N, C-alpha and C positions, 0 to 999 in steps of 0.2 A: 548043710551038712555040719556036724559038730567040728569045732575048732576053726570054722572058716573065719570067724572074726579076728582071731589071733593072726592069721595069715594075712588078711586084708589090712589090719593095722601095721603089721610088719612091712608089707609092700609099700604102703603110703609113706612110712618113715624113711625106707630107702629112697623112694621117688623125691621125697622133700630134701633129704640130705644131698642127693645128687644135683638137684636144681640150685640149692643153696651153694654148694661147693662150685658148681660152674660159674655162678655170678661172682662169687667172692674171689675166685682165682682167674677170672677172665683175662687179665693183662699177662699172665705167663702161658696161656695156652694149654691149661690143664685139660688133658684128653682121656686119662683113665685114672681110676680111683681104687684104693685097696684099703681095707679096714684093718687095724690091728685086731687080733682075736680077743685080747683080754684088756687092753687099755682104751681110754678114749681118745684115740688117735687115728688120723688117716694119712694117706700117702698119695701124692699125684705124680704122674709123668707130665712135665711141661714141655710140649713140643715146640713152642715158640721160643722159650727161653733155653731149651736143651738142658733141662735139669730134672731132678727129682726133689720133691719138697715134703717135708713132714709138718703135719698140723696137729695141734691139741684141739679137742672138740670140748668146749665148755658145757659141763653137765647142767648148768642152770638155764642157759639160753641157746646153746647149740652153735655160738659164734666160734669160728675157726681162728686160732692164733698160730702164726708160723713159728715152727720150732727150729728148723734147719733146712737149708737148701743145698744140694750138691751138684755140680755140672757133670754132665754125661759125656763131655768131650774134653780133650786137652786145650789149652790156651792157644796153641799154634795151629789148631785144626782148621782147615779151610771152611769157610762159610758161604753162605748164599745158595741159591737154587741149583741142583735140587736139594733139599734139605738133608744134611747129613749129620748124624750123631743124636737125632732127635729120638728120645724114648717114646715107645708106644704102648708097650704091655708092662704091667707091674702086679706083683704077687707078694703076699706075706706068707712066710712058713707057718703052718698051722699052730706051732708053739710060740710064734711071735719072735723067734730068735734071730731071724734074717729076713731080707727083703731082696726081691729079684726084679730087675727092670731091664728090659731090652728094647 
């Protein structure tokens, strides 16, 4: 069917980006990924680190560079099982103006 090659290329690109992100962010327990709609950036929720992290994506080689990381729980928040304060869902507004993590 027409345009199938574009779909397949895009799908493989997303699968590759997801696998690479999982490998590069394994230490923080990145569980969910959201792409910025216009900038070469992605955001992850990090369940083990209880944080949200922003990464720049290199246009040349796709390497991720951490831009910032924000804790999702207060300093005095109780830790330990069951995991509390760990984000699981993440989304970027279609305009790119704000990020939602829960």
